[in-house]
C-alpha positions in Angstrom: 47.2 136.0 111.8 45.2 139.2 111.3 45.0 141.9 114.0 41.8 142.9 115.8 39.3 144.9 113.9 39.4 147.8 116.4 43.1 148.4 115.9 43.9 152.1 115.4 44.7 153.3 111.9 47.9 154.7 113.3 49.4 151.3 113.3 48.9 150.9 109.6 49.7 154.4 108.4 53.0 154.9 110.2 54.4 151.4 109.8 54.0 150.7 106.1 57.0 149.0 104.4 57.6 152.1 102.3 58.2 154.2 105.4 60.8 151.7 106.7 63.1 152.0 103.6 65.7 154.1 105.2 68.4 155.9 103.3 72.0 156.1 104.4 71.5 159.3 106.4 68.6 157.8 108.3 70.5 154.6 109.0 73.4 156.8 110.4 71.0 158.8 112.6 69.5 155.5 113.9 72.9 153.9 114.6 74.3 156.8 116.5 71.4 157.5 118.8 72.7 157.8 122.4 69.5 156.6 123.9 69.7 153.1 122.3 71.8 150.1 123.1 73.1 147.7 120.5 70.5 145.2 121.7 67.7 147.7 121.0 69.2 148.5 117.5 69.4 144.7 116.8 65.8 144.2 117.9 64.5 147.1 115.8 66.3 145.9 112.6 64.9 142.4 113.2 61.4 143.6 113.7 61.7 146.0 110.7 62.7 143.1 108.3 60.0 140.9 109.8 57.4 143.6 109.4 58.2 144.1 105.8 57.7 140.4 105.0 55.1 139.3 107.5 53.5 142.4 109.1 50.8 140.7 111.2 52.7 137.8 112.8 52.7 137.5 116.6 56.1 137.1 118.3 56.8 136.2 121.9 59.7 137.6 123.8 61.4 134.2 124.3 61.2 133.5 120.5 62.8 136.9 119.7 65.5 136.2 122.4 66.3 132.8 120.9 66.5 134.2 117.4 68.8 137.1 118.3 70.9 135.2 120.8 69.9 137.5 123.7 68.4 137.0 127.1 64.7 137.5 127.8 65.5 140.4 130.1 67.6 142.1 127.5 64.8 141.9 124.9 62.4 143.3 127.4 64.7 146.2 128.2 65.2 146.8 124.5 61.5 146.9 123.9 61.1 149.4 126.7 63.9 151.6 125.3 62.4 151.5 121.8 58.9 152.4 123.1 60.3 155.3 125.0 62.2 156.5 121.9 59.0 156.3 119.8 60.5 153.7 117.5 58.2 150.8 118.4 54.5 150.3 118.9 53.5 147.1 120.7 49.9 145.7 120.7 49.4 142.8 123.1 47.3 139.8 122.2 44.1 140.0 124.1 42.6 136.7 123.0 42.0 134.7 126.2 42.5 131.4 124.3 46.2 132.2 124.1 48.1 131.7 127.4 51.4 133.4 126.5 51.2 137.0 127.8 54.4 138.0 125.9 53.0 137.2 122.5 52.5 140.6 120.8 52.3 142.4 117.5 55.3 144.7 117.0 55.1 147.7 114.6 58.5 149.4 114.2 58.6 153.0 112.9 61.4 155.5 112.3 61.6 158.8 114.2 64.4 161.2 113.4 66.6 161.8 116.4 68.1 165.2 117.1 69.6 166.6 120.3 68.1 170.0 119.6 64.3 170.6 119.2 65.0 171.4 115.5 63.1 169.1 113.0 64.9 167.4 110.2 62.9 169.5 107.7 64.6 172.7 109.1 68.0 171.2 109.2 68.1 168.4 106.5 70.4 165.5 106.8 73.2 164.8 104.4 71.9 162.1 102.1 74.8 162.1 99.6 77.6 162.6 102.1 77.9 158.9 102.7 78.6 158.3 99.1 80.6 161.3 98.1 82.0 163.0 101.2 84.8 164.7 99.3 82.2 166.8 97.4 81.0 168.5 100.6 82.3 172.0 101.2 81.0 172.1 104.8 83.4 171.0 107.6 83.2 167.5 108.9 80.6 167.0 111.7 82.1 165.1 114.7 79.9 163.7 117.5 80.2 164.9 121.0 82.0 162.9 123.7 78.7 161.5 125.2 77.4 160.5 121.7 80.7 158.7 120.9 80.8 157.0 124.2 77.2 155.7 123.9 77.9 154.6 120.3 80.5 152.2 121.5 79.1 148.7 122.2 79.9 145.1 122.1 79.2 143.1 119.0 77.4 139.9 119.7 78.2 136.8 117.7 76.2 133.7 118.6 75.1 135.4 121.8 78.6 136.3 123.1 80.3 139.7 123.1 83.6 139.4 121.3 84.9 142.9 120.9 84.0 146.6 121.0 83.9 149.0 118.2 83.5 152.8 117.7 81.2 154.0 115.1 82.5 156.9 113.0 80.8 160.2 112.6 77.5 160.2 110.7 78.4 161.8 107.4 81.5 159.6 106.9 80.1 156.3 108.1 80.3 154.5 104.7 83.2 156.5 103.4 85.5 155.2 106.2 84.7 151.6 105.2 88.2 150.8 104.1 89.9 152.6 107.0 87.6 151.1 109.6 86.2 147.8 108.3 84.8 146.9 111.7 82.2 149.7 111.4 81.1 148.5 108.0 80.8 144.9 109.1 78.9 145.8 112.2 76.5 148.0 110.2 75.9 145.0 107.9 75.4 142.7 110.9 72.9 145.0 112.5 71.0 145.2 109.2 70.3 141.4 109.3 71.0 141.0 105.6 72.4 137.5 106.1 72.5 135.1 109.0 75.4 135.8 111.5 76.9 132.3 110.7 77.3 133.2 107.0 78.9 136.5 107.8 81.3 134.8 110.2 82.2 132.3 107.5 82.9 135.2 105.1 85.2 136.9 107.7 87.2 133.7 108.3 87.5 132.8 104.6 88.1 136.2 102.9 89.3 138.4 105.7 87.6 141.4 107.3 89.1 144.0 104.9 87.9 142.3 101.8 84.4 141.6 103.2 84.1 145.2 104.4 85.1 146.5 100.9 82.5 144.4 99.1 79.9 145.3 101.7 80.7 149.0 101.3 80.0 148.7 97.5 76.6 147.1 98.3 75.6 149.6 100.9 76.5 152.6 98.7 74.8 151.3 95.6 71.8 153.3 94.3 68.4 152.2 95.5 66.9 149.5 93.4 70.2 148.4 91.8 70.7 145.4 94.0 67.7 143.1 94.7 69.4 140.8 97.3 72.3 142.4 99.2 73.4 139.1 100.7 73.5 137.2 97.4 75.3 140.2 95.8 78.0 140.3 98.4 78.4 136.5 98.3 78.9 136.6 94.5 81.3 139.5 94.7 83.4 137.6 97.3 83.3 134.3 95.4 84.2 135.8 92.0 86.7 138.2 93.4 85.1 141.3 92.0 87.0 144.6 91.7 85.2 147.9 92.1 85.0 148.3 88.3 83.5 144.9 87.7 81.0 145.4 90.4 79.7 148.6 88.9 79.8 147.2 85.4 77.3 144.5 86.5 75.1 147.2 88.1 75.3 149.3 84.9 74.4 146.3 82.7 71.4 145.6 84.8 70.2 149.2 84.5 70.8 149.0 80.8 68.7 145.8 80.5 66.0 147.4 82.5 66.0 150.5 80.2 65.9 148.2 77.1 63.0 146.3 78.5 61.2 149.6 79.1 61.9 150.7 75.6 60.6 147.4 74.2 57.5 147.6 76.2 56.9 151.2 75.0 57.4 150.1 71.4 55.0 147.2 71.8 52.4 149.6 73.4 52.7 152.0 70.5 52.5 149.1 68.0 49.3 147.9 69.7 47.8 151.3 69.6 48.6 151.8 65.9 47.1 148.3 65.2 43.9 149.1 67.0 43.6 152.4 65.2 44.1 150.7 61.8 41.5 148.1 62.6 39.0 150.9 63.6 39.7 152.8 60.4 39.2 149.6 58.3 36.0 148.9 60.1 34.7 152.4 59.6 35.6 152.3 55.9 33.8 148.9 55.5 30.7 150.2 57.2 30.6 153.2 54.8 30.9 151.0 51.8 28.3 148.6 53.1 25.9 151.5 53.7 26.2 152.5 50.1 25.9 148.9 48.7 23.1 147.6 50.9 20.2 149.5 49.2 21.2 148.1 45.7 21.3 144.4 46.6 17.8 143.8 45.1 18.8 145.3 41.7 20.2 143.4 38.7 23.8 144.3 39.7 23.0 143.2 43.3 21.8 139.8 42.1 25.0 139.3 40.1 27.0 140.1 43.2 24.9 137.5 45.1 25.7 134.8 42.5 29.4 135.5 42.7 29.4 135.5 46.5 27.5 132.1 46.7 30.0 130.6 44.2 32.9 131.8 46.4 31.2 130.3 49.5 30.9 127.0 47.8 34.5 126.9 46.6 36.4 128.7 49.3 34.4 127.9 52.5 32.9 124.6 51.3 29.3 125.6 52.0 26.6 123.2 50.8 23.1 124.0 49.7 21.7 123.8 53.2 24.2 126.3 54.6 23.7 128.6 51.7 20.0 128.5 52.3 20.3 129.2 56.0 23.4 131.5 56.4 23.8 133.3 53.0 22.0 136.4 54.1 22.9 140.1 54.3 23.1 139.8 58.2 26.1 137.5 58.0 29.4 139.4 58.5 31.3 137.0 56.2 28.7 137.5 53.4 28.8 141.3 53.9 32.6 141.2 53.5 32.4 139.2 50.3 29.7 141.4 48.8 31.8 144.5 49.4 34.9 142.8 47.9 32.9 141.7 44.8 31.4 145.1 44.4 34.9 146.8 44.5 36.2 144.2 42.0 33.4 144.9 39.6 34.2 148.6 39.8 37.8 148.0 39.1 36.9 145.7 36.1 34.7 148.4 34.5 37.6 150.5 33.1 39.4 147.3 31.8 36.2 146.2 29.9 35.7 149.7 28.4 39.3 149.8 27.2 39.1 146.4 25.6 
């Protein structure tokens, strides 16, 4: 369903799918915000994934609550928290034919959170720290006590809080995946990459440590390397990948993409060369035809006409009627044969003189 025509352009410009492709530092900043609860984070990630696939679908609050396994009041509080944080824009359905007042359009957006008024452009995040923290020369950044306390929250599985976790400090969130598998699994759960039931089945079948290890590989992979994170993790668990095997697969995929690009470039160059060759042949033929056309009424021209008509009878199976109607100097086929016979007669002149 399309939105109203008078919708502000702000809803489109600030909520495009490209703007919602967060890197690891932005995900870390979002997950450690002290002003958001786990329910608000879960709601935002659900709306983010939905907006990328179906941006103009109306959702009611009870529908969202049933999908996330939360209560209606919890979803309403989460919407209010996200609106106050500037992470969500809600447009109510104003059509009087629809009687559900909670059916709205939701436009999630990302806003960088900082406790100080400094902007992220002044103090940039650490985009590569999550992948290679050992390369950083700066000391490790630890959250304050209030941030750490607010980052703790209950994980909900099928609507029930089962345990509490503590998220690590932002620059070492993915690096501590092996030491703290709960943080990696919770990050994967909040991302809504797979249904919660499938993730619970992985945990019971392969163990939390193994699942967290494969998830850490998927989350730290370069952007564009993995098309479907859930399918990639499922295959890695089923085939018992090691870290080397996992990155070999990613490298082979990158190599195939590079080979496809080279093949496409080669074909493009070949097509350009072929078009240039055809244009040159056409230009050379037009020059030859321009020199030959004034001499078609001479004795040499009449000999060329006789040879061309004979070739049309034998090669193209033209009868007398077709020769009478189509054997003219306006026919491209006839023009081509006249030029060929003229060049052949020129080549035969030295042979005749030598004999």
